N, C-alpha and C positions, 0 to 999 in steps of 0.2 A: 409490440407496438412497433411501425417503423421510423427511422431515422429523420429528425426534422430538416434534414439536409443531406447530400451527399460531402465528401471529402471537397470533389472540384468546386460546388457550391460554395461552399465554407470559404474557402481559399479566395474567392473574389468578395467576402464582406471586410470591411475593417473590424475594429473589434470591439466595438459599441455595438454593430450590426449582430455581433456573431454572438457577442454576451445577452442581447437582447431574444435573440432566437432560442438560446440553449438554455436562458434561467427558467427553475423549474420545471425543465423539462419530465413526464414522469417516465422516461428509461432512463434517466443519469443515473449513474453509478454512484451505491448510497454509500458503499467506502472505497478510498481512495489512498492507495499505498506504494506509498514515492522510496527507494532508493536512490540516494542523492549523492551520485557518483562523480569524479571529474574534476573537484576542489583545487587537488595536487597538478594537475595538468593544466588545468585554468593558471595556476599562480605560477608555474614552471615555463608556458610560452612567455609570459612578460617577466620571467628573471625578476622573481620573487620568492620569498618562502613562502613554503607551504601555509603557514598559518593565513596567510594575506587568501589565501586561497576558501580556506574556514571562516573567514571572517566576511569576503565577498558572497560565500554563500547564505550568507543571511537577510542578504537583499532578498533574493530566489524563495527563500524559507517565507518572507511578506509579503511577496506575491501570491504565493499558490495560498496563504491561509486565506489572503483578503478574495481571490478570485472563486475561491469553492465554497468561501460563505455566499459569497454576490449568486451565485449559480443555482445554491440550496443544496449541496453534496452536504453528507450529514456527517460522515467520518473522515479525517485526514492524517494516515498514520506515515510520520516519516523517520527512516533508519538512522536513529541520528547517533549510535555510539554500539560496534556490535562485541561480542566477545574478543574474538578477532581481534581487535584496534587495540588491546590489552598488550599487543605483541610491537606496536608500534616504538620507534623511542620513546625516552623518560620524558624527555623533554617537549617532544610533541603530545603525550598525553597528557600530561599536566597542564599544556595551554589549553586545550579542549577542555577539559573540565573548568577553566577558569574562563574559556567562551562560554559554554553553558550557565553558569550563575552570571555571568555577564550579560549576556542575552536574555534571561529570564528577567532582571532585574530592571532591563530596559524596555521592554515589550510588554508586561504584562498591565501596564494600563490601557495601549492601543486594543489588547487581544479583550480587555474588559470592554471599550465602545464597540467595539465587533460583535458583541453576544459572544465571543465564545469560550467553551470551557475546555481546560486541560485534564487529560490525564498521560500514563507513563506506565510502559511493561518493561520489563526487566528482572534480572537482581540489581535491585536498587541499593541493596548494601553493599553494594560493590562501590557505587560514588562517594568520593572525596565528602567529609561531613558536611561542609561550607556548600558543595552542589545539591547535596541530598534536603539541607535546609531551603536553602533558594529554590528548590523545584515543588516541595511542600507547601512552603509560603504562597506561590503561583495556585498550585494545585487547589488551593483552599479559598484564595481571594476569587478565582473565578468559578471559584463551584456550584453558584448558582444560575449562572448562563444557561441561555436554553437553544444557543444557536451550531455553529460548525464543532464538532469534538475534535481537538488536535491533540493527537496522539504520539508521544514521543516513545520507541522504542531504543531505551539506552540500556546498556549492559545486557544487550539481548542475544541472542542464540537462539537460533530454532532447534537445536536438538537436544540441547539444555534445556529448552522447556517442555520437550517431549518427555524427557529422563526426568524431568522433576514432576511431571502430573502421574507418569508410570510407577515412580515412586509412592507417591501419594495415595492412588488409587492401592496398591501393593496393601499399605500401612489400614488402610479404610477396609482393606477384605479380612488382613488378619485379625482386625479388631473385632470385627462382627458387624460393623459400621453399616456393611454392604453386601448383596451374597452376589455370589458370580454371575446368575440370572439375572442381575440387575444390572450388570455393566454395560454401558453402551456407550456412546460418542460424548453423548453428553455430559454422561457422568464423568469419562476422560476429560474433560477439558476443562471439566470444574479445577481440576489440577494447575491450569496455566498459568500465567504472572496476570493475566488482564480476562478473564472467562465471561466475564459479561459483554464483551466489544465482540461484534458481527464480523464476519467472516470478512475481507475485502473482495469488494467486485473488479477491481481493475487496479493492476500493480503497473506502476513507470518506473523504467531502470536508466538512468540520464547516461550519459558518457560512452554508451555504445556496446558494453560489456555482458557478452550473451550468458549472465551466471544467475543466482537470485542470493547467493553467496548468505546460504546459511538463515535465510530471513523469512521467516511466517512458513515453514515448510509445512505444518496443516494444515493452515488458513488459505495459504495460498493454493490448494488443491485443483479447484476449479475456476480461478480467477483468469481473467484474459491477461493478458500482458503486452505491453508494448515497450522495446529498447529503441530507444533516440539517441544518436549523437550527437547533442547539444550538453555539453559542460553544465554540472549543476550551479555553476553562478550563472551562466548564461539565460536558464530557464525563466520564461517568463509566463506572463499571462496568455498570451496568444497560441504558444506550446499546447498548454496546458489544454487551451479550450479546443484546438486542433487534435490533444489525444482523445480529449470527449468525445468528439467528433468520429473517430476512428472507433472505440469503442462502440459507441452508436450504431453503427453500420456493420456489426458483429452481430452472429447469431449463435446465443449462449443454448449449448444444448444438453450440458452435463453427461456425458455420454451417451444420450438418445442421439435418434437417427434425424438428418434437417429434417425441416416441415415439407410436406409434399405442395409442389405447386398445386392451383387448379386445375381438379382433373389429372392429376400427376398419381394416382394409383395404378400400382403395378397390377394386369390381370394377373389371374390364377397361373396361368401357363410360366409368367414372369416370375415366380416366387423366388426371394432372396433363397429358398434353399432349393433351388430345382439347379441339376447339376447341369443340363444342359445349358442353362443361362449363362453358368459360370464357363463353361467352356467356350461359350461362343466370346464371353468378354475378356477371356485371356486367350485366346484363339489358338484352343487347345482341337486341333482335330479328335471326332467324335472315335 
């Protein structure tokens, strides 16, 4: 399905017009994943401690949850705390867990009003008990909702998830629960932290860093990726809507060839396997 508008057209619309155009569009990404990067740089630019950047990022989360729900996106995964984040200074790590607990307590009622359901993926046993308790309480309270699924990647690492899945699969094979001939991608992913979650269609990374940082390594295999220089605390509804417009104007091919234009089929003499054609394309003399 063609995109509802081009980027040039989108830039001419105000936020309300853009939202009305995109809301409920059939080609919207079902699952959007976000690497929320740039909190520290945002704080440093303002001569503030890093934790101030994390607190400012809470407003960006609130904005993105709201607009994803209004557009009709099904799932929003936020890279909230990685395995590598445990290597940060102890005081900052403790502050982040305290901030998570504070945010869950402060935002759950608003999430309930927006019909948001909460889930999490990662090694949740590594969370402090108070944070785990607050997380489970929020998940339980929102479990009956039917709108946007807000998925938090916590104590998460893509390599660790794949290793865990491999170990679980090995145990099933050794126990006889599964035969080697029955091993499929679906059976493998049963060992993931949150195996029922769909793969992201679209991944956004803020702050301009061009890497995926051990995030959803298996699941992002064919996701469309957008890197924006906007720091996470500054990321707003319009930024996300314009990112969606960018996504809608791409052609997802999953390794296949692009769609041929009408009347664009190659004649037999111009087969992709024709050596003469490749010599012409590469300007090689016969």
